[in-house]
MILUM-483590 format. One record per residue (C-alpha): residue in one letter; y, x, z. Coordinates in steps of 0.05 Angstrom, whole numbers, plus 5000, padded with zeros to 4 digits. Each point is the difference from the previous one (the first is absolute). Layout:
<pts>
aYXZ/...
</pts>
This chain:
<pts>
m501149965004/k503550605007/e498050374943/n501349354960/k507049905040/m501950694987/l498350104927/q504249324983/y505650365031/i499050694954/k500849424944/d505849745022/v503850705010/l497350214930/e504249464986/n505550035029/m500650765014/p507250324971/t500050374937/d502150585038/w492850065031/l496550144932/k507150414959/l501750535053/t498250695010/t505750225059/h502249605062/r505750065046/l500050445051/d504849665050/i493749515009/y494650345002/n497450415065/e495050454974/e496350025065/l498549294986/a497650014936/k495349454982/t499249745067/q507149705007/f499849594933/l492549815027/e502249685060/q505449694964/f495849864957/e494649655035/a505849625041/l501049624933/f492749944986/n498849725071/n505349454999/n498349824910/n506750224992/a500150334917/e507349944990/t503750404949/s505450095046/k495250195053/l496350524960/s506150314969/a502550065078/l494150365023/p500750835021/t497750564947/a493250115004/y501350794969/d506450264979/y496550244929/i494849614954/r495650644997/l498949945075/g498749225005/h503149404985/p499649235022/l494549914953/s495850615014/c501349765082/i497749284987/l494150084965/e497550555055/w501049545050/a497149414963/i493350464990/a500650245084/n499149295020/m494849884957/h495750555028/q504449955074/l503050674993/n506450115021/p504350104944/e501450795003/k493149944993/v500249914915/i503450474957/s501349824931/f499750464942/q502950024924/s494350584997/k491750015010/t499250685020/i505650215049/p498449575052/v492750334995/l504250674999/a505049725053/i493150065044/l496150644983/r507850325011/k500249785081/n492250175011/s501050674959/l507050115047/d494849895054/n492850274982/k496649324999/r494549844948/t501449334949/q495049554962/i501649714954/v495049484967/y501849524948/t495149374966/g502549894926/k504750614970/l504650545030/p508149924972/e498950264939/d504950715004/f496350155065/d497250724992/a495150225057/e500250754980/v508649994984/i501049635078/q495150675028/q502650514966/v507449884994/y502249505050/e494150335041/y498249415033/q492749975017/f495149335004/d492949744991/l499949534941/r494849484997/k498149284952/i498449505035/e496849274972/n501949645054/v502950055082/s494650025029/d498550784967/i504950295047/s496950385050/e502850295066/y505450644985/d503150475047/g507549924971/s503049524957/t497349474956/i503749724936/l497849524963/i502449804932/s499149354967/e502249744926/a502849205007/d501349574943/k504549585052/i504250015069/s495949595061/a496150085062/g493950505005/n496650365050/l501750625039/p493350315020/s500950285063/q497350704986/v505650124949/d506850315018/f503949904930/s499449474958/i503050114925/n499449374965/l501750184916/y503949524965/g500550224925/h506650154969/l503949635068/g497850605051/s495450055063/i500749725077/l497550405046/m498849765068/v497950375073/n494249815045/g499750005064/s505150355058/q496550705000/n503950014925/e507349755024/n502050695005/y498349994907/i506249584999/s506050354999/e496450504963/i498949574944/q506149764994/h503050615005/v496450164935/r501949344970/r506550344998/r499950654980/e494450044949/t499949344968/i502749305004/a498349275026/m497149464955/t505949844966/p502649195001/d498949844938/n491850195026/c501049815065/y502149214967/a494350074956/a495250125068/l503449465036/q499749484945/s491650194988/l501249775087/v500949485007/e497349784928/d494250255019/a499150254927/s497650584964/l506450604979/k502649854938/p499150544944/q505950504982/k504349904937/n498650394945/t506450244987/v500050695039/e498550474946/t505949784959/n504350025063/k498250745018/r500650194922/s507949715005/v500650365081/v496350724969/e505549844939/s505349885054/i499750645045/h498750474934/n506549834980/i503550015079/a496350565010/g501050394937/t491950174997/t493849954963/t495450125049/k494949525039/a504349535037/l496849725062/v501549445039/a497649775065/s501549455052/s505150345036/g504350635003/l496550255066/s492749784955/m502550444947/q502650605052/y492249995033/a496950074929/i505150544976/m497050305066/m494150014995/g499250144930/l503450605013/v496250205056/h493649804970/d503950444941/a498850685049/l494049815027/e496750254933/n504650444967/h501650385068/q494949915040/g501250305072/k506649995000/p504749645047/i504349524965/k508649895019/f502649304993/i507850215002/v504549375027/p507949985022/p497449795070/n506749445004/c497649714925/y496249214999/g496249925058/g494449614960/t499550754974/n500650445052/d494549595036/q496149964948/a499050664987/r499250205063/r494349455010/v496850424936/a500350625042/a496949755063/c493949854966/l499250684950/d497750675035/t504050274941/v506849665001/e506350155036/v507049594990/v506350655005/d507049705010/l505250154935/p506649795030/v504149674947/d507049775019/g506250135040/d500250785002/n493950104981/d498850064916/m492749824966/v500050564954/k501150475057/s495349715047/l494549984950/d500250704975/t499150335075/v493249375009/l498750244925/t499450725023/k496749895062/v494549434970/a498750534944/n500550535052/e493549725030/d496249764941/a501249415007/v500549334943/p506149705012/y502449284984/i507149735006/i502049415011/a508549854995/e504449544988/i505550074944/p504749725020/t498650055058/n499049385066/p504749915037/r505150494984/v500449944916/e500350774985/v497350304940/p498850635004/n501950584945/l494249824951/q500350704963/k498550425049/l495249425026/k495650104944/d500850885007/v497849925064/l493649524980/n498150424937/a501150795033/e493950365010/r498450175065/k494450545036/t495149825049/a498450465058/t495650394963/g505050114939/k495349474957/t504649404972/a500649505034/i499249264990/d505649624966/p502149355033/v500049344977/f506549605007/i499349265016/l506349654996/d502649415036/q504249694952/t501149425011/f506849945020/c502150194923/p493049814963/n504350014931/v501350755002/h495650464946/f497550565050/l493050154955/g500149934932/k500850504947/g505850475014/e501249615072/i500250365057/l493849885038/a497150154930/t496550685007/g496450095061/r495549415033/a503449485023/l497349155006/s506649465021/y498749175042/v504449585009/s499649415047/g499349394956/s503849395049/k505850454986/f503450014931/p492650024965/s500049225019/g506549785036/g497349885065/k494049524971/c493850435011/t497550725025/a496650314952/g502150764983/y498450334954/c498750794984/v500050414933/g501050805003/n500850544938/t496550344949/k498050465048/t496449525044/n494849614963/s494350195039/l502849875064/l502049284978/d492049924986/k499850185072/i504249535014/e497449514963/t492950145039/h502249725071/l505049534969/n495549654976/l494550255067/c504649715050/d500349354963/n508050024991/e501449974926/a505449454982/t498149275004/d501449534937/l504349655035/q504250655018/y500350254926/e502149294967/i504950155053/l502050664979/a499049764918/k505049545008/q505150385042/m499550754969/p503949954936/s505649755032/m500550605063/n504550504966/q505449414994/r498049825069/i501350845031/k506650004954/d503449335022/a497650135077/y502350735004/k507249754968/n500949565071/t497250505033/r505750534982/e505549434995/f498349855072/v499350675028/t505850284976/f503649325030/i497450215074/h502250664985/d507249714990/v499849625054/l495650445057/p501150714976/k498050235070/a493049824973/k494250394978/i498049714935/n493050284972/f499649884927/v499550274931/s506250344966/d503449794938/e496450724964/l493149785032/a501649314975/q502050254930/k492150384998/g496449415004/f501149905078/t501249265020/p497949755059/s501749425033/v498750295060/f504950365044/s500650055083/l504849925046/d502050485060/l504849665037/p505850225033/t499250075072/k503950115076/g498050265071/n499450565038/t494250384998/a495550034946/e495049445033/e506249495002/k501350054923/e494249974988/a498549365033/h507549744979/k495650194931/r494649535010/a504049455015/l504849964939/n493950084954/l497349285042/k506349684986/l501550254930/i494149754983/n499449365042/l507349764975/m497150104932/i493249605001/t504249495043/e505649874947/i496750064935/p492749705014/d497949854940/e502150744967/s498650435056/k494550155046/f498550515047/c493950214970/v495150654972/s501350064933/y503450004939/g500049914919/q500049255013/l502849454951/k505449825039/g504450135061/c500150675046/y495050185046/w502050375066/t495550455054/i499550525048/p495150564976/a498350175069/t498749345020/s496349824941/t497750484929/q499750545058/g495349565044/t496450625012/t504150584989/k500350465056/e506149815038/g505150604996/d497749964925/k503149284994/d506849724971/y503249545043/i504449744930/v501249424967/r496750014932/v502249464958/s498349844934/v502549554948/s497549654933/g503149824930/n501949275023/l503349865072/d507349785020/l503350665009/e507449845006/r496249545065/h497850545027/k504950434991/k503749505041/v496049975057/f499050785005/l506449995002/e499849615060/f496050395033/v505150624992/e506449535035/h495249945060/i497950725016/
</pts>
């Protein structure tokens, strides 16, 4: 009876839900409490369920479930809540993934770090690209693998038991007591993992962190399809057959925008792409530089997801280490890189560099000719042998239209790759899919990266390809329009608040093609001590943002993203994008991103109000 009531309520919710639940990729930080991610949303959602209230206005007023759709969203929370209720589980024990293999890797990761054995049993088929040999050799995850006919065939095991099953519809099933983790595979919709027993509760946050960093939650569109299957007790509907056409269109757009001709890879998110890059490069180093240490050289204050993921990979592999690359402020990227590469060469290690150009959040561009010289310089090991040449992995999300890798370009001669977060300019905020390209020196590396993109089942979804196919042809024009507004806003702020330090590209760099739509603002402060000045500045940051989002709620958002189709996004990197960065490397400044479609005069007027009251 209770289950019927729940299914009817979900049916009403699907009919009345806000359109943003299917459309948004990023959410407002001012209505989000990270410590209560998912739980706060579900508590209030459950109160509406108990009152049988599925009004659109009430659903719209629910607090943000996650600040970014890659991590989870209202529909993933409701799907997990429903399945949990059907199995008498706490909703935190149900976790949906777009990937069918990453939930397995998440459990294997924790057991590898805890030195605990794992048994994987499965009925039917394993995920298509599940390559046991590569997982054991490259990821260094060890496990026993066994196919069974019936769940009753599962024997006792000294360690964790994972049961993998295929299903063609979302419904209640048995959760056998001898199974620690049940993973149901739902074709193109992804997978749903259930954690069984109180003894496994300490896995939940670790699994959630893998979903946060190395993949994405089941997408809103697929969660919607899964919930429909649940309430209708119907088989999952087949995919459309337009994906190959959309893929060709997206690859063509990527080649045109990046100025490249090599293989273009498209992932479910920017971090999914980065994970494939990292593991593909590790795989290549293991094959071609056997026994040599692998060094990922990463700016300590770069985007928190990049920073955290690199350190998470290093934590799992004895041969991998993260080396800091200071790039912002008083540090020059080229000089720092020369110093670090010389040290890595001396150790006869494999150097992989991950860097952003322009940098985030200080929006700095290094001297590119000097960067090229440093990357291409021949170095010697301690024994006088020629050192391994570096691979430069460029996050060019801020300026995805700059041609770095094509013939005759600045990064054409050494081994170089670039990748872009798709929720920014490529899709205009409509999906999370990201992409990667390389120069002609990286064909074999791209093959390895593709292997790991597929192994992790992290390729972009059909709908993501469809969105990118529609959005990418207008991307360069949107970049141009957004830069024009950003430059005008920056000039205005400089005129009305000359004491503020604005981090943005110079006119000279803009003429060379660096036209970001993001700038950062170091507000003038006051106080007798450094502590007082810092406290005053941080208060001013929030005062400015709160004024903007209150006065212009339709356009100004407290949000981490940029490259959106309209409006203006405000954030403080130290408390958002740099969430996992070491405290000393965080930037307590305001980062502003401007689109090509907003009421700029209104934004100027409100900013002037702020200036007049500080």
